[in-house]
C-alpha positions in Angstrom: -175.1 92.2 -15.7 -174.6 93.9 -19.0 -171.4 93.8 -20.9 -169.1 96.7 -20.1 -170.5 97.4 -16.6 -167.7 97.7 -14.0 -168.1 95.2 -11.3 -165.8 95.3 -8.3 -164.5 92.0 -7.1 -163.7 91.6 -3.4 -162.3 88.0 -3.2 -161.3 85.3 -5.6 -160.6 81.8 -4.2 -159.0 79.1 -6.3 -159.1 75.6 -5.1 -156.7 72.7 -5.7 -159.1 71.0 -8.2 -158.9 74.3 -10.4 -162.4 75.4 -9.5 -162.9 78.9 -8.2 -165.3 81.2 -6.5 -165.4 85.0 -6.5 -167.4 87.6 -4.6 -168.6 90.7 -6.5 -170.3 93.9 -5.5 -172.7 96.2 -7.3 -171.2 98.7 -9.8 -169.9 102.0 -8.3 -172.3 104.8 -7.5 -170.5 107.1 -10.0 -171.3 104.6 -12.7 -175.0 104.7 -11.9 -174.9 108.5 -11.7 -173.2 108.7 -15.1 -175.9 106.5 -16.6 -178.5 108.8 -15.0 -177.2 111.9 -16.8 -176.7 110.3 -20.2 -178.1 112.4 -22.9 -178.1 115.6 -20.9 -176.4 118.7 -22.2 -173.7 119.2 -19.6 -170.6 121.4 -19.7 -168.1 122.9 -17.3 -168.4 126.6 -16.5 -165.7 128.7 -15.0 -163.8 127.5 -11.9 -166.5 128.6 -9.5 -169.5 127.2 -11.5 -170.8 123.7 -11.2 -171.3 121.1 -13.8 -174.5 121.9 -15.6 -176.1 118.4 -15.4 -178.7 117.4 -12.8 -179.9 114.2 -11.2 -183.4 113.9 -9.7 -184.3 112.6 -6.3 -186.2 109.8 -8.0 -183.0 108.7 -9.8 -181.1 109.0 -6.5 -183.7 106.7 -4.8 -183.4 104.2 -7.6 -179.6 104.2 -7.3 -179.8 103.8 -3.5 -182.2 100.8 -3.9 -179.8 99.1 -6.4 -176.8 99.8 -4.1 -178.6 98.6 -1.0 -176.4 95.6 -0.3 -173.1 97.5 -0.6 -173.7 100.9 1.1 -172.2 101.1 4.5 -174.7 103.4 6.2 -177.9 102.6 8.2 -180.6 100.3 6.9 -182.9 103.2 6.3 -183.5 104.1 2.7 -183.4 107.9 3.5 -179.9 107.6 4.9 -178.8 105.7 1.8 -180.3 108.3 -0.5 -178.4 111.0 1.4 -175.2 109.1 0.8 -175.9 108.8 -3.0 -176.8 112.6 -3.0 -173.4 113.3 -1.4 -171.6 111.3 -4.1 -173.5 113.2 -6.8 -172.6 116.6 -5.3 -169.0 115.5 -4.9 -168.7 114.9 -8.7 -170.4 118.2 -9.4 -174.0 117.2 -10.2 -176.9 119.1 -8.9 -179.7 117.1 -7.1 -183.1 118.5 -8.0 -186.7 117.7 -7.3 
């Protein structure tokens, strides 16, 4: 993991001898989408226009592969890609290609 990457923690267990364990998940999908659009010229339009940034299906597939252990849909990669595409659309990104 790189420094500054948000990592959700699901459980922290502290034992009597002061040792501990913790379970982490992969970074949020929105973080990966944000990294995918870095460097793009994006801006908001009027209230009925979308965000002017795009994400490609190849980027969506890469994100779905990275999020494979944490996504709660079927084991098929296609279904996981659709879930990531839905997340992208919900934050105003256009999925192209």
